[in-house]
N, C-alpha and C positions, 0 to 999 in steps of 0.2 A: 495363233490368236485363237484360234476354238482351243490347240491342246494347252496353250497355257492358263485359262479360262478354268481349263476340265482340274489340270493338275491343280489351280490353287484351290477347288471347289475340294478335292478329293482330300487336299493338306487341310484344308477346314476342318470335313469332314472326320478326318484321324486325330485333330484337334482337340472338337469336342468328344469324341468317345472316349478321350485319354484321360484328358478332364473331369469329365462327367462320371468315368467308371472307379471305385474307388478299389486301392490296391488290398491285397486279403490282409495284409498286416494293420489297415488304418478300419477297417468293419469290425460294428459293434458282435458280441455275440449277442442271440437271438433274445436270451433269456436278458441280454444286458438291458438291449435295447427297449424292451419290453418296458421296463421301468426306469428307464431314462423319456420314454413317451407317457408314461404313467406321471413322472414328475412333470414335465411338460404344463399336462392336464389340471396336477395342482396349483399353477403358477411359477414353476421353476425354470430361469431361464440360464443359456449356456454363457459362460463365458471365461475367457485365459485371461491369465498373467504371465511376464514374459518377466525372468527374474533372472538376477547372472550365471545361473547354471543351471536350471531349467524352466520350459516353458510347464503352467500349472492348470489343469482344468479343473472351473468348478461348474456346480448347477447352481443357482442362486433365488431364492425366494427376498425380496425387498418390498418392505413399506416405501414411498414417494418421502416420507418424514427422518431426518437426520434419526440413526441408530446410539440408546447410548451404549446397549451393550448388542454385540453379535453372538448367535450360537453358531461355531463352526464344524463339521463333521466331518474327521479325517478317517479317511478308506483305509481297510486292511490291507494286507502282502499282495492280494490279489491273485489273477490268474500266473502266483508264478515258476511254477513247476508242472511240464506235462504230467510226467513220472515223478517217481521216486530220486530217477536217477536223469533224468532229460530237461533243460529247464523251457521255457516256453518262447517264442517268440515276438509275445504283446502282453503284458500284466494286467491289463484290463480285468476287472472282476467279474467271474461268470454269473456272481452270489454278492452284487453290491449293497451289501445289509448297511451299512453308515447312510445311505442314501434312501434307502425303505423306512429309516427312521426318521433320519430329517425328515421326511413327508408326514410322520405323525406330529410332526414338531408344532407346535400353537406358537408361539416364539412368533411375534411381528418381525424379526428380521434372522433369518436363515442361511447358512452357506453350507453347502456338500462339495469337501474339498478332496480331490482325488491325490492319489501318492504321483511321485512324481513316475512322467512315462505312462502312466494309465488316460486312457480316453484319447490324448494326443495323439493325434496325427503325426507316427514316427518319422517320416521324410521333412517335419515341422521344428523338429527335435534333434539337432544333432547330437547334445549329449547322451544320448538314453542308449547305454548297453547293456546287456546283462547281470550287467552286476548289479546294477542300481537295484531288483528287483533278488535278489540272491546274495552275495555277500556284503554287498555295499547297500542295504535298501535303506539303514539307517544312516548313513556316513553323515561327516559336518556337511556337503556340499549339497545334502537332502534338506538338511533341517536347516540351513541358511535360505535355501529357497522358498519353504514353507515360512519364514523372517519376509522376507520379501514380498511374496504375497499376502499376508496378515498386514502386513505395512500397506499395503496398495488397498487392500478393501478397506482399512482405515479409514485412509482420506475417501475413496469412494462414498464411503455410507457417513462420514463424519461421527464417527462414534468412537468410545471413549473406549471402552472394556470388549474382551471375549470370555465365553464360557466356549473352552474345548474339549470335544468328547470325540474318543477315539476305540476303534471296533478294530481289535485286533492288533494285530500290528500298528495300526491306525492311534494307536493307545500308546506305544512309545513313540514317534512323532513327537504327541499332545505332549506326555511327561514332558520329551527332552524342550521343546519349543518354551515349554511353561516356567522351566527352569532358570530361564536367561530374559523372562520377559516381567516389567510390571503391571502391563495392561492385561493381564490376566487373572479374571477371578473367579471361576470353578473351573474343575478339573474333571471330568466323569469318564471313563471307560468301559467298557462295553467286552468281555471275555477279551481281556488287553493283555497283550503279551508285552510284559514291564520287567522282565529279567529272559535275555534270549541267551545270555549262556546256559542259565538254571536250567532253560524249557530245551535245547538242545543236547544237553546232556542227558534229559531224561526221554526225549524220542532218538537218541542214538544221530545225529544229525550234525552235519556241519560245524566248526564254530563261524558267525558271521564276522571271518576277523575284520571287514573295513567300514564295521557298523559301532554307532556307541551306544551304552546298554543303560536304559532312564534305572535301571533301579541302582547304578553308581550316583547318582546326582540325588535321589531319594530324598535324602536330608536338604536339600535348597528348598524344597513344598515344603516343608513340615509348616507355616501358619497359611497354605493357600485348599479352601473348600476344594473336599474331593469326594466323589463316592465310586465307588467302584464293585462292579455289577460283575459276577462269574451265574456260570450254567449247570448246575451238580451232575450233568450227564455233559460236559463238554470233556471229551475226551485229546481235543488240538491242546487248547491252554486252561490245564484244570484251574478250579480256585484257591489252591495252595501256590498260587504265580501271585496272585493281589494280595492275598495276606501276609507272604512277607515283605511283597513290597511294602507293604502299610506297617508291617513293622519296621524297616529301615526307616520310613517317614518320622516315626516313632511321635506322633502326636494324635490321639484318641478324639482327642474333642473337635477336631476338624478332619480327619480320614475315617471313612464306612463303607465298610465290605461289607457287599450279599450275595446270597449263594442262594438262586432263584431253582427250584426244586424241577426237575424233569426235562428244565431244557438244555441242549446242546448247542456246538460252537455256532451255527447259523440258524436253529432251527429256533423257535418258544419266543421269542425277543418281541417280534412287531405289534401283535395283539397286547403284549404289557405294556411295551414303552410311554405310552402315555401318560398312564398312573404313575410308571415308577420317575420320571421327571418331576412330578409335584412332591417328592423328598425333597423336604430342605437341602439345600446348597447351601452351608454357612457352617462356621464351627461352634461349638454348642456353648462355649462361654462369650460368644457372640450373640447368640441369639439368645443368651438369659439374659444380658447385658440391656439388651432391645428390651424383653417383657418388662425387667426393672424400669426401665426408663420411663413406660407406659403407664 
């Protein structure tokens, strides 16, 4: 009996240690954990949405009342590669700029939407495979997960519209999603990868064979108010990417591109972001019509 009691105690202790100790794959990088802690202090809370393809992680700042419009920040590609030739075991970003920008947004309803397999413990999402942070990072099933998460957010917040704000590769997700929805009323990109074919040719990197390319649906966004922001010192996504995307949209009244002097891919955005958000997100002809009506 005593032996059985000791055995049960040992088993219980082993289970407690096993359950309480996160695996290496599920631990957040220290810089990321610091920003997540800051977001919690700023009123953001963790939520996860199960979709038919992936479980997506969000950090949300929502007021109790129903939201007419929700600002949704979509993260970049994250920690996709350890080196130029070695893919990482976990794509959770070490520099989650989209979350940092979301914390600067004074809109009453703000949600940070991580990409597929980011932040979510990989043992909770059996669909995760390294291809989803490499060749298939903008695959149809990834876009489908974003749609389903937005649908669930819409029910949760009782919102009617979204403004999608995408950083780097998150801009691809935002543009592709916006091209298929009628409830997106504005698109903002920051250092946005809006043409992965051209960008991979520029960097002499492998084409994203399993991914969709937002520039191919640019014409579907013709009447959507857009702001595309680039940094003059961005060597990862140079300003010409946004310019070429705007040319494909081919509607200057609705699509504005801006290049910020001295700003890099990850650096220089945070302090300026509250002011950049004050730029009118509307089509010029609509703005003029409203002015005349007044």
